[in-house]
C-alpha positions in Angstrom: 80.3 52.7 53.5 79.9 56.6 54.6 80.1 57.5 57.4 77.5 59.6 59.0 78.0 62.8 60.2 75.4 64.0 62.2 78.1 63.8 65.8 80.7 66.1 64.1 79.9 68.9 66.8 79.0 66.2 68.8 83.2 64.6 68.5 84.1 68.3 68.2 82.7 69.9 71.7 83.7 66.5 72.8 87.6 67.2 72.3 87.4 70.8 73.3 86.6 70.3 76.5 88.9 67.0 77.1 91.6 69.9 75.5 90.5 71.9 77.7 90.6 69.8 80.9 94.2 68.8 80.0 95.5 72.1 79.3 94.2 73.6 82.7 95.4 70.3 84.8 98.8 71.9 82.6 98.9 75.5 83.8 96.9 75.5 86.9 98.6 77.2 89.4 99.6 77.4 93.1 99.6 74.1 94.9 98.9 71.8 92.4 100.9 69.1 91.0 104.3 70.4 89.3 104.6 69.6 85.3 108.1 69.7 83.8 108.4 71.3 80.1 109.2 68.0 79.0 106.2 66.0 80.6 103.8 69.0 78.9 105.3 68.4 75.5 104.6 65.4 75.5 101.5 65.8 76.5 101.0 68.3 74.4 101.9 66.6 71.4 99.9 63.6 72.2 96.9 65.9 72.4 97.5 67.1 68.6 98.1 63.4 67.2 94.6 62.4 69.2 92.9 65.7 67.8 94.3 64.6 64.1 93.3 61.1 64.2 89.8 61.7 65.6 89.1 64.8 62.9 90.1 62.2 59.8 87.8 59.5 61.1 85.1 62.3 60.9 85.6 63.9 58.8 87.2 62.2 55.9 84.6 59.6 53.8 84.7 56.1 53.1 84.2 56.4 49.4 82.7 52.4 47.7 83.1 51.5 43.8 80.1 51.7 41.7 79.8 50.5 38.9 80.5 51.8 36.1 78.4 53.4 33.6 77.2 52.4 30.9 76.4 54.1 27.7 73.7 52.6 24.9 75.7 52.4 21.9 73.5 53.1 18.6 73.8 49.9 15.9 73.3 51.1 12.5 71.2 48.1 10.4 73.4 45.4 8.5 73.3 47.0 4.7 73.7 45.7 1.0 72.9 46.7 -2.8 70.7 46.0 -5.4 71.3 46.7 -9.3 70.3 45.3 -12.5 69.4 46.5 -16.3 66.4 48.1 -16.7 64.0 47.7 -20.4 61.0 48.3 -21.9 58.6 46.9 -24.6 58.9 49.9 -27.4 61.7 51.9 -28.9 63.2 53.4 -25.9 63.0 53.5 -22.2 61.1 55.8 -20.5 61.7 57.5 -17.0 61.1 54.9 -14.5 60.7 55.0 -10.8 62.6 51.3 -9.2 61.7 50.4 -6.3 62.1 47.4 -3.9 59.8 46.5 -1.1 60.6 44.3 2.1 58.4 41.4 1.7 57.5 41.1 6.0 58.2 44.5 6.8 56.9 46.7 3.7 59.3 48.8 4.3 60.6 50.1 0.4 63.5 52.2 -1.4 63.3 53.8 -4.4 65.6 55.1 -6.8 64.5 57.1 -10.2 66.2 56.6 -13.4 66.0 59.0 -16.7 68.1 58.2 -19.2 70.0 55.0 -17.9 68.8 51.2 -18.9 71.1 50.8 -15.5 70.2 51.6 -12.2 71.2 50.9 -8.2 69.8 50.5 -4.8 72.8 51.2 -2.0 72.1 50.9 1.5 69.2 49.0 1.6 69.1 46.7 5.0 69.4 43.2 5.5 65.9 41.2 4.5 63.8 39.8 1.7 62.4 42.1 -0.8 60.5 42.2 -4.6 61.9 44.7 -6.7 59.0 47.1 -9.1 60.3 49.3 -11.8 57.0 51.7 -11.9 57.1 53.9 -15.4 57.2 58.0 -14.1 55.2 60.7 -16.0 56.3 63.7 -16.6 54.7 65.2 -13.2 56.3 62.9 -11.5 53.9 60.2 -10.5 53.7 57.0 -11.6 51.5 55.4 -14.6 49.4 51.9 -13.9 52.2 50.2 -16.2 54.7 48.5 -14.2 57.5 45.5 -14.6 58.9 43.4 -12.3 61.4 41.1 -11.4 59.8 37.4 -12.1 60.0 33.6 -12.6 59.4 34.6 -15.9 62.0 36.9 -16.5 64.7 34.2 -14.8 63.4 31.5 -17.0 64.1 33.8 -19.8 60.6 36.0 -21.2 60.1 33.1 -23.3 56.5 31.8 -25.0 56.6 28.7 -22.4 57.5 31.0 -19.4 53.7 31.9 -18.5 54.7 32.2 -14.7 54.4 36.0 -13.2 55.2 36.1 -9.3 57.5 37.6 -8.3 61.1 36.3 -7.0 62.2 36.9 -3.8 65.7 38.7 -3.8 68.1 38.0 -0.7 70.2 41.8 -0.2 73.0 40.2 2.3 75.4 42.5 4.6 78.2 44.5 2.7 77.1 42.6 -0.6 76.1 43.7 -4.2 73.6 41.7 -5.3 73.0 42.0 -9.2 70.6 40.9 -12.2 67.9 42.0 -10.9 66.3 43.1 -14.0 63.0 43.9 -13.8 61.8 43.3 -17.0 58.2 41.6 -16.9 55.8 44.0 -19.0 53.9 41.5 -20.1 51.9 40.7 -16.6 48.2 41.6 -16.5 47.2 44.3 -14.9 46.8 43.9 -10.8 49.6 41.3 -11.0 52.1 43.8 -8.6 51.3 46.4 -6.3 51.1 50.0 -6.6 53.7 52.0 -6.3 53.4 52.4 -2.0 55.8 56.0 -2.3 52.3 57.1 -4.3 
């Protein structure tokens, strides 16, 4: 408990008066009772000890322990990676923007590939995504042409495969999800959502 210091002046005044009274009784001359040097020394020592004790009680506060201060920690989201092979229904693969769209939040992560048939999306927060490739124009915008990672792709892209619905891709913490090939360029127009980055 922290001591209240409002009474400190009263304590000091009381000490001064008590000290004055004792000193007067020691050094009063005349017919008063004589005090031997030994008694005088003992009285002064007793007074000094009393003063020291009162000063310690009056001045030294008692510090109570407090609860430790805790600071919030920044938690980084757990992430994983997606990779796959690109294709296009022509002799050459044009520049493409590959986008992974979180099916719950709508957040997306994208990369652009201009001269390769492989892609990689790194540092994607864990969750479930749809992966779509959009053809880029020379100005960097996307065209209406889009290819998705669909059940048509996982079926083998044969004439018997007719389901063009997007496949859910699960991204797990610290893992690389491979073989996610957005190769379904044959889905009816409007099957896939527009490029969310546009």
